[in-house]
C-alpha positions in Angstrom: -121.0 -70.7 -71.2 -124.0 -68.8 -70.0 -122.0 -65.6 -69.3 -120.3 -65.4 -72.7 -122.7 -62.8 -74.0 -122.1 -60.7 -70.9 -118.4 -60.7 -71.5 -119.0 -59.9 -75.2 -121.1 -56.8 -74.1 -118.3 -55.8 -71.7 -115.8 -56.1 -74.4 -117.8 -53.9 -76.8 -118.2 -51.4 -73.9 -114.4 -51.1 -73.8 -114.2 -50.4 -77.5 -116.6 -47.5 -76.9 -114.5 -45.9 -74.1 -112.8 -42.5 -74.2 -109.6 -43.1 -76.2 -107.7 -40.1 -74.8 -108.3 -41.1 -71.2 -107.3 -44.7 -71.8 -104.2 -43.6 -73.7 -103.2 -41.5 -70.6 -103.7 -44.5 -68.4 -101.6 -46.7 -70.7 -98.8 -44.1 -70.7 -98.7 -44.1 -66.9 -98.6 -47.8 -66.8 -95.8 -48.0 -69.4 -93.7 -45.4 -67.5 -94.2 -47.3 -64.2 -93.2 -50.6 -65.8 -90.2 -49.0 -67.5 -89.0 -47.7 -64.1 -89.4 -51.2 -62.6 -87.4 -52.7 -65.5 -84.6 -50.1 -65.1 -84.3 -50.8 -61.3 -81.2 -52.9 -60.6 -83.1 -55.4 -58.4 -81.1 -54.6 -55.3 -80.8 -51.0 -54.3 -83.7 -50.0 -52.0 -82.8 -46.3 -52.4 -83.6 -46.5 -56.1 -87.2 -47.5 -55.3 -88.0 -43.9 -54.4 -89.8 -43.6 -57.8 -92.6 -45.7 -56.4 -94.0 -42.5 -54.7 -94.9 -41.2 -58.2 -97.4 -44.1 -58.7 -99.4 -44.2 -55.5 -102.1 -41.5 -55.8 -103.1 -38.7 -58.1 -105.2 -38.0 -61.2 -102.9 -40.1 -63.4 -103.5 -43.1 -61.2 -107.2 -42.5 -61.1 -107.3 -42.8 -64.8 -106.1 -46.4 -64.4 -108.4 -47.3 -61.6 -110.5 -44.8 -59.8 -109.9 -44.4 -56.1 -113.5 -44.6 -55.2 -115.9 -42.2 -53.6 -113.5 -41.4 -50.7 -109.9 -40.5 -50.1 -109.9 -42.2 -46.7 -106.6 -43.9 -46.0 -104.5 -41.9 -48.4 -102.0 -40.5 -46.0 -101.6 -43.8 -44.2 -101.1 -45.6 -47.5 -98.4 -43.2 -48.6 -96.7 -43.4 -45.2 -96.7 -47.2 -45.1 -95.4 -47.5 -48.7 -92.7 -44.8 -48.2 -91.5 -45.4 -44.7 -92.0 -49.0 -43.6 -89.1 -51.1 -44.5 -91.0 -54.4 -44.3 -93.4 -53.1 -46.9 -90.7 -51.8 -49.1 -89.1 -55.2 -49.0 -92.4 -56.7 -50.2 -92.5 -54.2 -53.1 -89.0 -55.2 -54.0 -90.0 -58.9 -54.1 -93.0 -58.1 -56.4 -90.8 -56.1 -58.7 -88.3 -58.9 -58.9 -91.0 -61.3 -59.9 -92.1 -58.9 -62.6 -88.5 -58.6 -63.9 -87.8 -62.3 -63.8 -89.7 -63.3 -66.9 -93.0 -63.4 -68.8 -96.0 -62.6 -66.8 -98.3 -65.6 -66.8 -101.1 -66.9 -64.7 -98.8 -69.6 -63.2 -97.0 -66.9 -61.2 -100.1 -66.7 -59.0 -98.5 -68.6 -56.1 -95.2 -66.7 -56.2 -97.1 -63.4 -56.2 -99.5 -64.4 -53.5 -96.7 -65.8 -51.2 -95.3 -62.3 -51.0 -98.4 -61.3 -49.0 -98.2 -57.7 -50.0 -101.8 -56.8 -49.6 -102.2 -58.6 -46.3 -99.1 -57.0 -44.9 -100.4 -53.5 -45.6 -104.0 -54.0 -44.5 -102.9 -55.8 -41.3 -99.9 -53.6 -40.5 -99.6 -52.7 -36.8 -99.0 -49.1 -37.6 -102.2 -48.8 -39.6 -104.7 -46.6 -37.7 -108.1 -45.5 -38.9 -109.5 -45.9 -42.4 -108.2 -48.9 -44.4 -106.3 -48.0 -47.6 -107.7 -51.1 -49.3 -108.5 -49.7 -52.7 -105.2 -47.8 -53.0 -103.3 -51.0 -52.0 -105.3 -53.1 -54.5 -104.7 -50.5 -57.3 -101.0 -50.3 -56.8 -100.8 -54.1 -56.6 -102.8 -54.6 -59.8 -100.7 -52.0 -61.7 -97.6 -54.0 -61.1 -99.1 -57.1 -62.8 -101.8 -55.5 -65.0 -101.0 -57.9 -67.8 -102.6 -60.8 -65.8 -104.9 -58.9 -63.6 -107.9 -56.6 -64.0 -108.7 -52.9 -63.5 -110.9 -53.7 -60.5 -109.6 -52.5 -57.1 -112.8 -52.8 -55.1 -113.0 -56.3 -53.6 -116.8 -56.3 -53.6 -116.9 -55.6 -57.3 -114.3 -58.2 -58.0 -116.4 -60.8 -56.0 -119.5 -59.8 -58.0 -117.6 -60.1 -61.3 -116.4 -63.5 -60.3 -119.9 -64.7 -59.4 -121.1 -63.6 -62.8 -118.2 -65.6 -64.4 -119.3 -68.6 -62.3 -116.1 -68.8 -60.2 -116.9 -70.8 -57.1 -116.7 -69.3 -53.6 -114.9 -66.1 -54.7 -114.9 -64.6 -51.1 -112.8 -67.5 -50.0 -110.0 -66.8 -52.6 -107.1 -64.5 -52.0 -107.2 -61.2 -53.9 -104.3 -62.4 -56.1 -106.0 -65.7 -57.0 -109.3 -64.0 -57.7 -107.8 -61.3 -59.9 -106.0 -63.9 -62.1 -109.0 -66.2 -62.3 -111.3 -63.4 -63.4 -108.9 -62.3 -66.1 -108.5 -65.9 -67.2 -112.2 -66.4 -67.5 -112.5 -63.2 -69.6 -109.8 -64.5 -72.0 -111.4 -67.9 -72.2 -114.8 -66.5 -72.9 -113.6 -64.2 -75.7 -111.8 -67.1 -77.2 -115.0 -69.1 -77.3 -116.7 -66.1 -78.9 -114.1 -65.9 -81.7 -112.9 -62.6 -80.4 -109.5 -63.7 -79.1 -107.5 -62.2 -82.1 -109.3 -58.8 -81.7 -108.8 -58.9 -77.9 -105.0 -59.6 -78.3 -104.7 -56.5 -80.4 -105.9 -54.3 -77.6 -103.2 -52.6 -75.5 -102.3 -53.9 -72.0 -104.6 -51.5 -70.2 -107.7 -52.1 -72.2 -107.3 -55.8 -71.9 -107.6 -55.4 -68.1 -110.6 -53.1 -68.4 -113.0 -55.7 -70.0 -113.5 -57.3 -66.5 -114.4 -53.9 -65.1 -117.4 -53.6 -67.4 -118.8 -57.1 -66.6 -121.1 -56.0 -63.7 -122.7 -53.2 -65.8 -123.0 -55.6 -68.8 -124.7 -58.1 -66.5 -127.2 -55.4 -65.3 -127.9 -54.5 -68.9 -128.6 -58.2 -69.8 -131.1 -58.6 -67.0 -133.1 -55.5 -67.7 -136.6 -56.5 -68.9 -137.8 -54.6 -72.0 -140.5 -52.1 -71.5 -143.4 -52.0 -73.8 -145.8 -49.1 -74.5 
């Protein structure tokens, strides 16, 4: 495919990343997923641990919050206080706990309508907590999603990967399609075995580097 060399460049960019920072991100993800696994699947009171994985430097190492902290307080309030959103979180956690995380879960995950429920919540006033919401959502299913929380970057990445009409797809569908295209491309490049040896976090980060890799591939050489 025409974008395979771009994906290859993105993959090599991941291999050159700061090991310590990525290890800290992986540690946070592993702790989060362990807490989900230990949850009994029923008690809503036991979901209080979620508040440890909403904002903060440890979460920024996974996916940066962006240039602004707008929407932070509203995001924390909605997640912590609104029972309908807590029920959505419980549904997502049950899906994660129910079995292997594979792309065919896309409809079950999307049908929960977690992102839509927060971003269209009647108690949401002022700045939208879109990136915080996307980040938390991606962290739950990071094995089949990407480390891209910003919708505009996800759309651009999808366009580079020749996914049709990305703006018309749900955030869930687009996340899983982008990650699927990355895996397919690396398989064609003969890098599937190496890719599979990466940890869960770094696998999700390849897609994050595609936009920059594309810019690099389109820069014309300068001659003296």
